C-alpha positions, 0 to 999 in steps of 0.5 A: 437478493443477489450481489451486485457482480461488482461488489462479488468480484471486489469480496472475492478479492479480500483476505478476512483477518482474523477477529482480534489482535496477535502477538508478532517476534520482531525477527528482523529488520533492514534499513533501506536508505530514508525506511526500514524494512520490518519482518515480523512472523505472523503465527495465526494469520493467513499467509495470502493477505492480497498486494494492497491490505492492510494491517494494523499495528502497535509496538507491544510495550513502549507505544504509549510515551509518557504523555500518552501518544500514540494509544492508536495501531498505525495502518500500514500496506505490507510490503512482503509476504515471506516463508519463515522458517520457523510457523508459518509464516512474514510479513514484511512493512516498510515505514519511515520515522516520521513521528511517534507511533513510526519512531516506535516501530520501526526502533523495534529489535529482534525479538521484540513484539508486537500487535498487529491486525487483519489484513484488512479491505479490499486488495489489488486486482490482478490484470484479467488475461482475459480482457487482452488490455496492454501490460500492467503498469506501477507507480509508486511515490515515496512510502506509498510503494508498499503495496506496489512492491508485492504487486511487483512480487505478484506480477514478476517481469511482467509490470511495468514499474514507476517508482519516485521519491524525494531525494537520493537517500529515499529512492534506495528503497527501488532496490527492494524491486526483483524488476529493474524499475524508473526512477524518478526524483523531485530534486534530479539527483536519482533516475529522471528529475520529474515527477512519478507522474510525469514517467506515468504519461509518457509510458501511457504514450508508448501503451494506450491499453496500460492497465494503472496500479498505484499508490502514494501521496493524494497529490500524486494519485489525483494526477495518475486518476485525472490523467487515465480518466482524460485518456481513458486508461483504467487504474487502480488506486491503493488510497489512504485515511484516517482508520482506527480500528480496520473492522468498520467501526470506528468511520474514520476512513468514511471518504466520498466517492461517485456512489455514496459515501464508502469506509475505505477499510472495508471496501478500499482501500483499493478503489477503481479511480473510474468510482472518485471524482476526485483522490483530494478528500477530506483526512485523505493521506496521514 
């Protein structure tokens, strides 16, 4: 039996996770406004995860509070990969403390450990030079800038980066990018007083052949999907849904597409926008 070329290309862009979870030592953390970039040494995982793939994280101690929450690990796209002088590589995860799980992860100190599994899913497909498409335009919103950051690291100065944040405190994370991004904020405190999709609209006016790569909250992704569909622009969206295992066993991340239902942890989290009727589906987002 031969695989559909599109399906085959999807699997070729996937870095497979070792089975089971493994302990990773926290080796540092950096505060960037409302966010924290947590660094962990990962001696047992592949050093080449694809931008857009994700990991399941849980603190090795103190994970379940007095009331037993949180219990399940949390899904995070890696934001950076870096060499480790004491081992194969380090992974950087961008966190915002908004609940018991993210509170505990953000509070991890150097030398503490976390449980880590991954990388899971399928990441972004890089632009094909043979397609003669326009520039790669990367659009990130809020904590969704994490996979956009590692994709920007991979593409270098060939990419245009557009970022949207709520406030100046959140927009401090724009300084993580080596390529200077165009920033929009909801309150106008930094950059343009607009939504990042407004900035994307203007960018596509300048280059109708661009390829769009986006990650952010569901309303933003739906706006990106609709905008690109109306203009016939190719777009890849990094989606989010409830994930409990990462291996496709729990069916907690099933999402509807034009081709039927799929498990986002296996066939996503990055999907071609053209496969979706909408990015606003039940269970999308946090």
